[in-house]
N, C-alpha and C positions, 0 to 999 in steps of 0.2 A: 828502371832500378832505382832502389834506393842509396843515396849516398850517405856514408857512414864515415870513410875514412878519405883524408886529403891530403896530397903531397904537396907542400908549399915550396918552388922553386924562386930564390931568389937572393941576390947578392948581398944585400941590404940586411945586418941584423936589424937593423930599427923596424922593418917591414915583416921581419920573420916573428919577430916578438909579438908586433899588432895583431897579424893576422893568425898566429897560433892561438893569442888570449882569444879574439873573437870566435873564431872556429868553436875553440875548447869551448867558450862561454855555450855554446849554441849545441854540444851534444857531438860534436865532431873529434874523431880521431886523428889526429893530427904528426905526420913527420915533416920534418926539413932537409934541404937540401940547398947550398949556396953556391952550386953551379950545375951545368946539365950532366957531369961527368959525376958529382957528387948522387944527382939524382938517378942516373942509370944505375948507380950501383943499390941505391935503395929499390927500383923496378925488379931488379934481378931477383930480389928477394921475396918481394910479394907486391902484388899490384893493389895500388888505392881503388878507389873507386872516382877520384876526381883527381888531378892535376891543375893546381893553382899556378900559373907560370909568367914569371918577368920576362921582358924581353931584353933590356939591357944588360948584360952579363958578360964577365970575363970568359973568352974562348967561346964556345958555341952561345949563340946569342938565342932568345926563347923561339922566333921564327924558325930557327936552323932546327932546335932541338925537337918542336912540334912536328915542323916537316918529317923529320927523323922517325918518330913515334908514331906518326900514321901510316908510315911506309912499311912498319916493323908490322907482323902478324900477331906478334905475344903481345905488344901494346896498343894498338889501332885502336881497340872498343874501349880504352880509357880515355873519358872526355877531358880535355883541356881547354880551360878558360883563361886569356891572356890577361894579366894584369901588369898595365903600364905607365909611366908618365906619360908616354907618346900618344898623345891625345888627337892626332889628324886623323880624318875620315880613311886616308890612306892608309893608314899605320893599322887601323881596323878592318878594314876590306884584305890587307895583304894577310892580316893574322889568321883570317878567317878562310881564304885562299890556302893555308898551310894547312890547314884540317882542325884548327882550333874550333870549338862549340860557340864560344861568344868569349869578348871583349869588355874590359872593364878600366877606366884612366883613374891612375891615383891622384888626389888623395882616395882612398877608397872609403866608401860610404855604407857603412855595416848593411842597411836595409836593400841598398842595391846589391852587393853581392851577396846577400842571402836569396834573395830572390832568385837572381841567376843561377844560383844552385839548387833551388828547389824545382825551377822549371825544368832540370835535367830529370828531376824523379819521373 
């Protein structure tokens, strides 16, 4: 599957702007959401090829939202890369156990993120 469209879910406007700019400069179509609830509204309209998700957000956190997506047959095929300032190995392992395909620690390094996205192709 070629990744062309990305839904970025993060409650930080700064991160949304940074990640959107980075991804658009590399040819990806990007939609953004500031919460799991807003992301769900996007998903009900159309599925992206990838979800780039923060963990620490108000309401449902990224771990919880990833788990619920992976349990829902409508969304389970959409890969999730968790993107968080939580850099402990236990966080990474827990994220992968929730169904995420990969995990990247903020601040995001462009080359690392792009490599992880292309590894899903």
